[in-house]
C-alpha positions as CSV (number, residue, x, y, z in Angstrom):
1,X,-22.6,6.0,-11.0
2,X,-20.8,9.2,-10.0
3,X,-17.3,9.7,-11.4
4,X,-16.2,11.4,-8.1
5,X,-16.5,8.0,-6.5
6,X,-14.4,6.2,-9.0
7,X,-11.5,4.3,-7.3
8,X,-8.0,3.7,-8.6
9,X,-5.8,0.8,-7.4
10,X,-2.1,0.4,-7.8
11,X,0.5,-2.2,-6.7
12,X,4.2,-1.4,-6.8
13,X,7.5,-1.8,-5.0
14,X,7.9,0.6,-2.0
15,X,11.5,1.1,-1.2
16,X,14.1,-1.6,-0.4
17,X,15.2,-4.2,-2.9
18,X,17.6,-7.0,-2.2
19,X,16.8,-7.4,1.5
20,X,14.0,-8.9,3.6
21,X,12.8,-5.4,4.1
22,X,11.3,-5.4,0.6
23,X,7.6,-4.3,0.5
24,X,4.7,-3.4,-1.7
25,X,2.4,-0.5,-1.1
26,X,-1.3,-0.5,-2.1
27,X,-2.8,2.9,-2.6
28,X,-6.3,4.0,-3.6
29,X,-7.4,7.5,-4.7
30,X,-10.9,8.8,-5.4
31,X,-11.8,11.3,-8.1
32,X,-12.8,13.7,-5.4
33,X,-9.1,13.9,-4.4
34,X,-9.8,12.8,-0.9
35,X,-8.2,9.8,0.8
36,X,-10.9,7.2,1.9
37,X,-9.1,3.9,1.8
38,X,-6.5,3.0,4.4
39,X,-3.0,2.3,2.9
40,X,-2.0,-1.3,2.7
41,X,1.6,-2.5,3.1
42,X,2.7,-6.0,2.2
43,X,5.9,-7.0,3.9
44,X,8.1,-9.9,2.9
45,X,7.8,-12.7,5.4
46,X,5.8,-15.8,6.2
47,X,2.2,-15.0,6.4
48,X,2.0,-16.6,9.8
49,X,4.2,-18.5,12.2
50,X,2.0,-21.3,13.4
51,X,4.3,-24.2,14.4
52,X,5.2,-24.9,18.0
53,X,8.9,-24.2,17.3
54,X,8.1,-20.8,15.7
55,X,5.7,-19.6,18.4
56,X,8.3,-17.1,19.7
57,X,8.6,-15.6,16.2
58,X,4.9,-15.0,16.1
59,X,5.1,-13.3,19.6
60,X,7.9,-11.0,18.2
61,X,5.8,-10.1,15.2
62,X,2.8,-9.2,17.3
63,X,5.0,-7.0,19.5
64,X,6.4,-5.3,16.4
65,X,3.0,-4.8,14.8
66,X,1.8,-3.1,18.1
67,X,4.3,-0.3,17.2
68,X,3.0,0.2,13.7
69,X,1.0,3.3,12.8
70,X,-2.6,2.2,13.5
71,X,-3.9,4.1,10.4
72,X,-2.0,1.7,8.1
73,X,-3.0,-2.0,7.3
74,X,-0.3,-4.6,7.0
75,X,-0.2,-8.1,5.4
76,X,2.6,-10.6,5.0
77,X,3.7,-13.0,2.2
78,X,7.0,-14.5,1.2
79,X,7.2,-12.6,-2.1
80,X,6.2,-9.1,-0.8
81,X,3.9,-8.8,-3.8
82,X,0.1,-8.8,-3.7
83,X,-1.9,-11.8,-4.9
84,X,-5.6,-12.6,-5.5
85,X,-6.1,-13.3,-1.8
86,X,-4.6,-10.0,-0.8
87,X,-6.8,-8.2,-3.4
88,X,-10.0,-9.9,-2.2
89,X,-9.2,-9.1,1.4
90,X,-8.3,-5.5,0.4
91,X,-11.8,-5.2,-1.3
92,X,-13.7,-6.6,1.5
93,X,-11.9,-5.1,4.5
94,X,-10.6,-1.8,3.3
95,X,-12.3,-0.6,0.1
96,X,-16.0,-1.6,0.5
97,X,-16.4,-0.1,4.0
98,X,-15.0,3.2,2.7
99,X,-17.6,3.3,-0.1
100,X,-21.0,5.1,0.0
101,X,-23.9,3.1,-1.7
102,X,-22.8,2.2,-5.3
103,X,-22.4,1.5,-8.0
104,X,-18.6,2.3,-8.3
105,X,-15.8,1.9,-10.8
106,X,-12.5,0.4,-9.9
107,X,-9.6,1.1,-12.3
108,X,-6.7,-1.3,-12.1
109,X,-3.9,-2.3,-14.3
110,X,-4.0,-5.7,-16.0
111,X,-2.4,-8.4,-13.9
112,X,-3.2,-12.1,-14.0
113,X,-4.5,-12.2,-10.4
114,X,-6.6,-9.1,-11.0
115,X,-8.9,-10.9,-13.4
116,X,-9.4,-14.2,-11.6
117,X,-13.0,-15.4,-11.3
118,X,-12.7,-15.0,-7.4
119,X,-11.7,-11.4,-7.7
120,X,-14.2,-10.4,-10.4
121,X,-17.0,-12.2,-8.4
122,X,-16.0,-10.3,-5.3
123,X,-16.2,-7.0,-7.1
124,X,-19.5,-7.8,-8.8
125,X,-21.0,-8.8,-5.4
126,X,-20.3,-5.3,-4.1
127,X,-21.6,-3.5,-7.2
128,X,-18.2,-2.5,-8.3
129,X,-17.3,-2.3,-12.0
130,X,-13.7,-3.3,-12.8
131,X,-11.9,-1.3,-15.5
132,X,-8.7,-2.9,-16.5
133,X,-5.9,-0.8,-18.0
134,X,-4.0,-2.7,-20.7
135,X,-0.2,-3.2,-20.4
136,X,1.8,-0.2,-21.7
137,X,-1.2,2.2,-21.1
138,X,-0.9,2.9,-17.4
139,X,1.3,5.9,-18.0
140,X,-1.5,7.3,-20.3
141,X,-4.8,6.5,-18.6
142,X,-4.2,5.5,-15.0
143,X,-4.2,8.5,-12.7
144,X,-1.9,6.9,-10.1
145,X,0.8,6.5,-12.7
146,X,0.2,9.9,-14.2
147,X,0.0,12.2,-11.2
148,X,0.1,10.3,-7.9
149,X,3.0,7.9,-7.7
150,X,5.9,10.2,-8.1
151,X,4.9,13.1,-5.8
152,X,3.7,10.6,-3.2
153,X,7.1,8.6,-3.4
154,X,9.0,12.0,-3.1
155,X,7.1,12.8,0.0
156,X,7.4,9.3,1.5
157,X,11.1,9.0,0.8
158,X,11.9,12.3,2.5
159,X,9.8,11.4,5.5
160,X,11.5,7.9,5.7
161,X,15.0,9.4,5.4
162,X,14.2,11.9,8.2
163,X,12.9,9.1,10.4
164,X,15.9,7.0,9.7
165,X,18.3,9.8,10.4
166,X,16.5,10.5,13.8
167,X,16.6,6.8,14.7
168,X,20.3,6.5,13.8
169,X,21.3,9.6,15.9
170,X,19.3,8.2,18.8
171,X,20.8,4.8,18.7
172,X,24.3,5.6,17.3
173,X,24.2,3.1,14.5
174,X,23.7,2.8,10.7
175,X,20.2,1.3,10.2
176,X,20.8,1.1,6.4
177,X,23.9,-1.1,6.8
178,X,22.2,-3.4,9.3
179,X,19.2,-4.0,7.0
180,X,21.2,-6.3,5.0
181,X,21.5,-9.0,7.8
182,X,20.0,-7.9,11.1
183,X,16.4,-9.0,11.8
184,X,16.0,-6.4,14.6
185,X,17.0,-3.6,12.2
186,X,14.6,-4.9,9.6
187,X,11.7,-4.8,12.2
188,X,12.7,-1.3,13.2
189,X,12.7,-0.4,9.4
190,X,9.2,-1.8,8.9
191,X,7.9,0.2,11.9
192,X,9.4,3.5,10.5
193,X,7.9,2.6,7.2
194,X,4.3,2.4,8.5
195,X,4.5,5.8,10.1
196,X,6.1,7.4,7.0
197,X,3.5,5.9,4.7
198,X,0.6,7.4,6.8
199,X,2.2,10.8,7.1
200,X,3.0,10.9,3.4
201,X,-0.6,10.1,2.6
202,X,-1.8,12.9,4.7
203,X,0.6,15.4,3.3
204,X,-0.1,14.3,-0.2
205,X,-3.9,14.9,0.2
206,X,-3.3,18.4,1.6
207,X,-0.8,19.4,-1.0
208,X,-2.1,17.6,-4.2
209,X,-5.8,17.4,-3.8
210,X,-6.4,19.5,-6.9
211,X,-3.9,17.5,-8.9
212,X,-5.9,14.3,-8.4
213,X,-9.2,15.9,-9.3
214,X,-7.8,17.6,-12.4
215,X,-6.2,14.3,-13.5
216,X,-9.4,12.4,-13.3
217,X,-11.1,15.2,-15.2
218,X,-8.5,15.1,-17.9
219,X,-8.7,11.4,-18.4
């Protein structure tokens, strides 16, 4: 197993609290410093509208998703937090296709759904060794907490603020005020978020590649 191929996984709130615009961003970084795994955003909403009465809502969602950045993956659930099903899908659909032949190590913080039998069996089936970081230790031994999260969030927030300012000037309205109650505004916010996340990832890799490599070496 080559350490340059070790993976780090992190779940955490993205930006907005207290509105249906809340979201979670899933990031992965390699010890090589390069971004290999597509970012995953989990937005708060029903996973799927599948009743006859809600068919129009599903059509609206599909139209909204067509405007997302194509280099970002999106899932939905009513809590906006990842669960075991999200993690298994992330492993199968995004992580594994980005990996060369293994074995590999996946470092992730301890959470109940991270250590379910289904998740562990999925990792084992792909020759991925899980390394669980105990509670209270993520700031000491998890590279995302130590060197990635804050600079990434700074880049992302600046990009999202710029995108929101541009949108508000073009449409002569306050998107932030409308987020509290306007479903159309929340949809527009989600679209802006996907593009800001993708660009933030690209900028972070260009600017902080050495930071990620050095953090893995230090740990």
